[in-house]
LUMBA-825474 format. One line per 5 residues: number of its first residue (from 1); their letters; for each residue y, x negated, z negated of N, C-alpha, C. Coordinates in pm, 1 decimal. Layout:
// LUMBA-825474
NUM	a	Y:X:Z:Y:X:Z:Y:X:Z ~ ...
***
This chain:
// LUMBA-825474
1	mqtdk	360.9:-104.9:-2580.0:357.2:-3.5:-2476.2:233.1:82.4:-2496.9 ~ 247.2:209.6:-2478.2:134.4:301.3:-2493.0:31.4:275.6:-2383.3 ~ -93.3:309.9:-2412.7:-198.5:285.2:-2314.2:-194.2:382.8:-2197.0 ~ -118.6:489.1:-2207.7:-111.7:585.3:-2097.9:25.4:586.6:-2031.6 ~ 99.6:477.3:-2044.8:235.4:473.4:-1990.8:260.0:340.7:-1920.4
6	ieayk	328.2:348.8:-1807.0:373.8:229.7:-1735.8:521.9:251.0:-1708.7 ~ 603.0:157.8:-1750.3:745.7:168.1:-1725.1:776.6:92.6:-1595.4 ~ 738.1:153.0:-1484.0:748.4:88.6:-1353.4:891.9:53.5:-1317.6 ~ 985.8:130.7:-1366.4:1125.3:103.1:-1335.4:1176.0:-21.6:-1408.1 ~ 1097.3:-75.6:-1500.9:1133.8:-198.5:-1571.0:1049.6:-317.4:-1524.5
11	dekll	946.8:-291.2:-1447.9:856.0:-395.5:-1400.7:904.4:-442.0:-1263.1 ~ 965.6:-560.0:-1259.7:1026.3:-611.0:-1136.2:925.2:-624.3:-1022.5 ~ 805.0:-667.8:-1054.3:703.0:-684.8:-950.2:664.0:-549.5:-890.3 ~ 645.8:-447.8:-974.4:612.7:-314.7:-921.7:727.2:-258.8:-839.6 ~ 849.7:-285.4:-880.1:965.3:-239.8:-801.5:966.2:-306.4:-664.0
16	eltqr	938.1:-436.2:-661.0:936.1:-509.4:-534.7:823.7:-457.7:-444.4 ~ 706.4:-434.7:-501.9:593.7:-382.8:-424.1:621.7:-241.6:-373.2 ~ 685.9:-160.0:-454.1:721.8:-24.7:-412.0:821.1:-29.6:-296.7 ~ 915.6:-122.2:-303.6:1013.2:-136.9:-195.3:944.0:-182.1:-66.6 ~ 851.9:-276.6:-76.9:778.2:-321.2:42.0:700.6:-206.3:104.9
21	mamls	636.2:-124.0:20.0:558.4:-12.0:72.9:650.6:90.7:138.4 ~ 766.7:112.8:81.2:861.3:208.2:139.4:905.3:161.8:278.7 ~ 927.8:33.5:294.5:967.2:-19.1:425.1:853.9:-3.2:525.8 ~ 730.7:-26.4:481.4:615.5:-8.2:569.3:596.2:138.7:604.5 ~ 621.3:225.3:509.6:609.6:369.6:534.6:710.5:414.5:639.6
26	qeeve	828.0:354.6:638.8:927.5:387.4:741.6:876.3:350.3:880.0 ~ 811.2:235.7:889.6:753.1:196.3:1018.0:641.6:291.8:1058.7 ~ 561.2:332.0:961.9:451.8:424.8:990.6:506.6:557.8:1042.7 ~ 614.7:603.9:985.1:677.5:729.2:1028.8:724.7:716.5:1172.9 ~ 771.2:599.1:1210.5:815.3:577.3:1348.2:702.0:606.1:1446.6
31	fflsn	579.2:569.7:1409.7:464.5:599.4:1496.3:439.1:749.3:1505.3 ~ 454.6:818.2:1394.4:424.8:961.1:1391.5:531.9:1045.1:1460.2 ~ 656.5:1001.5:1453.9:765.1:1079.0:1512.5:785.1:1052.9:1660.9 ~ 733.4:943.7:1708.3:743.9:912.6:1850.4:606.0:871.2:1899.3 ~ 594.5:857.3:2025.3:464.8:823.4:2082.4:464.3:677.0:2126.1
36	vevts	510.1:589.5:2036.7:519.1:447.8:2069.9:393.2:373.9:2025.7 ~ 365.3:265.9:2092.9:253.4:179.7:2055.8:301.0:62.4:1970.0 ~ 432.4:33.7:1977.8:492.2:-77.4:1905.2:622.5:-27.8:1843.5 ~ 647.1:-61.9:1716.9:770.5:-17.8:1650.1:891.4:-92.9:1704.4 ~ 1007.9:-50.2:1661.7:1130.7:-117.8:1701.2:1134.3:-261.1:1647.1
41	kgrtr	1049.6:-290.1:1548.9:1038.7:-426.2:1494.4:931.7:-507.7:1567.3 ~ 870.9:-448.0:1672.0:770.9:-518.9:1751.5:633.3:-525.9:1687.9 ~ 603.5:-429.6:1601.6:475.5:-431.9:1530.0:389.3:-314.1:1571.2 ~ 257.7:-337.7:1572.2:161.6:-233.9:1608.7:118.3:-156.9:1484.8 ~ 46.4:-47.0:1507.5:-9.9:30.2:1395.6:-99.3:-57.9:1308.2
46	edvar	-177.1:-143.0:1373.1:-267.9:-230.4:1299.3:-190.6:-330.1:1213.2 ~ -79.3:-381.5:1265.4:4.0:-473.6:1187.5:54.0:-404.5:1060.2 ~ 105.1:-284.6:1076.7:158.3:-209.1:963.7:46.5:-175.5:866.4 ~ -67.7:-131.9:918.2:-180.6:-96.8:832.7:-228.3:-217.6:752.3 ~ -237.8:-333.0:816.0:-281.7:-453.8:744.2:-183.0:-490.8:633.2
51	dmiav	-54.7:-478.8:661.5:45.9:-508.2:559.9:39.9:-407.5:444.7 ~ 14.0:-281.6:477.2:0.9:-180.1:372.3:-120.1:-210.6:283.7 ~ -230.3:-249.5:345.8:-349.7:-286.4:269.3:-317.0:-401.8:174.7 ~ -245.5:-499.9:225.1:-208.9:-615.1:141.9:-123.8:-572.2:22.6 ~ -30.8:-480.5:44.3:53.8:-433.0:-66.1:-29.6:-354.2:-166.4
56	yeetn	-119.0:-268.5:-117.9:-207.2:-195.2:-209.7:-288.7:-292.9:-294.6 ~ -344.8:-393.8:-231.1:-428.0:-490.0:-303.2:-346.2:-572.8:-402.2 ~ -226.1:-613.2:-362.5:-139.8:-688.8:-453.0:-96.5:-603.1:-572.2 ~ -67.1:-477.2:-544.6:-30.5:-384.9:-652.5:-146.6:-368.9:-749.4 ~ -266.3:-349.5:-696.7:-384.1:-334.2:-782.5:-406.9:-458.3:-868.0
61	shlkn	-391.7:-574.4:-810.0:-408.8:-698.6:-884.8:-306.4:-707.2:-997.7 ~ -183.2:-675.1:-968.0:-77.7:-677.8:-1070.3:-107.6:-578.0:-1181.7 ~ -148.0:-458.6:-1143.9:-179.2:-357.1:-1244.5:-295.7:-400.3:-1332.8 ~ -399.9:-455.5:-1271.4:-516.2:-499.7:-1348.6:-479.0:-610.6:-1446.7 ~ -391.3:-701.8:-1403.4:-353.1:-815.0:-1487.3:-253.0:-778.8:-1596.6
66	hypdn	-163.6:-685.7:-1568.7:-55.6:-655.5:-1662.8:-73.9:-526.1:-1741.5 ~ -163.7:-440.6:-1696.3:-185.8:-312.3:-1763.6:-335.5:-284.0:-1779.1 ~ -408.5:-377.6:-1842.1:-552.5:-354.4:-1858.5:-577.7:-237.0:-1952.6 ~ -681.2:-164.3:-1926.3:-720.4:-49.7:-2009.7:-611.3:56.5:-2018.4 ~ -528.8:66.0:-1917.1:-421.3:164.8:-1913.2:-465.9:278.4:-1821.6
71	tvats	-466.7:400.8:-1871.1:-517.5:513.3:-1792.9:-433.1:540.7:-1669.1 ~ -302.7:521.9:-1679.0:-215.7:542.6:-1562.4:-244.6:435.3:-1457.7 ~ -255.8:310.4:-1500.8:-284.4:201.8:-1407.2:-420.1:222.0:-1339.6 ~ -518.5:265.0:-1416.6:-651.6:289.0:-1360.5:-647.0:395.7:-1252.3 ~ -571.4:500.6:-1276.8:-556.0:606.5:-1177.5:-482.8:555.3:-1054.1
76	wigtn	-377.1:480.3:-1076.4:-297.6:423.8:-967.8:-384.4:330.4:-883.4 ~ -464.3:247.6:-949.3:-554.0:155.7:-879.0:-653.1:233.0:-792.4 ~ -708.7:339.9:-846.2:-804.1:420.8:-769.8:-739.8:482.9:-646.6 ~ -620.2:534.6:-663.4:-547.8:593.7:-549.8:-517.1:488.2:-445.0 ~ -469.1:371.7:-489.7:-439.5:263.2:-396.2:-563.9:218.3:-321.5
81	qfsad	-675.3:207.1:-393.3:-798.7:162.4:-329.6:-846.0:262.5:-224.9 ~ -836.1:390.6:-257.4:-872.2:495.0:-161.9:-785.0:484.9:-36.9 ~ -654.8:468.3:-55.8:-562.2:457.5:57.0:-591.0:332.9:139.8 ~ -617.5:221.2:73.7:-649.2:97.5:145.2:-778.6:113.7:225.0 ~ -877.7:178.3:165.2:-1004.4:200.3:236.1:-984.8:287.2:360.0
86	llker	-899.5:388.6:350.1:-870.2:471.7:467.4:-805.3:389.4:577.7 ~ -711.6:303.0:540.1:-646.0:218.4:639.3:-744.6:120.0:701.6 ~ -833.2:64.5:621.0:-935.7:-26.8:673.5:-1025.7:45.4:772.7 ~ -1058.2:170.5:740.8:-1140.8:250.3:831.2:-1067.5:274.4:963.0 ~ -937.9:303.7:955.3:-858.3:326.1:1076.3:-854.7:200.5:1162.0
91	isysd	-837.4:86.3:1098.9:-832.2:-39.4:1173.6:-966.0:-66.9:1240.8 ~ -1075.2:-50.4:1168.1:-1206.6:-78.2:1226.4:-1241.5:23.4:1335.3 ~ -1191.4:145.9:1322.3:-1216.2:248.5:1424.5:-1140.2:215.1:1552.4 ~ -1017.9:164.7:1537.2:-936.5:135.7:1655.2:-971.1:0.3:1717.3 ~ -1039.9:-85.9:1641.6:-1079.4:-217.3:1691.0:-1230.2:-231.7:1676.9
96	pqa	-1307.3:-199.7:1781.3:-1453.3:-203.3:1772.0:-1508.4:-341.7:1738.7 ~ -1431.7:-449.0:1757.3:-1478.8:-584.9:1726.5:-1458.3:-618.5:1579.1 ~ -1385.1:-533.5:1503.5:-1358.2:-563.7:1362.5:-1478.6:-537.0:1276.7
***
């Protein structure tokens, strides 16, 4: 495999992680489109944010282990880390005890 290529459509773990994130994104959209505090699945914004952080971190771990020194993976990891940090900031902002 080239160092600047990831065949994500062939990587079962990345496909599974992408599917998990898509499901979480649907829940996140529910918060933005309505003024609810809890989704139809009974979850709060913080619940969804924590799960998204976990998926970002799991994705980064998989990328680091399976695509070392890969420029695409490095970029993907950086984007995921930035997104996870934003979510962590949102959680700590909404929960002063965190």
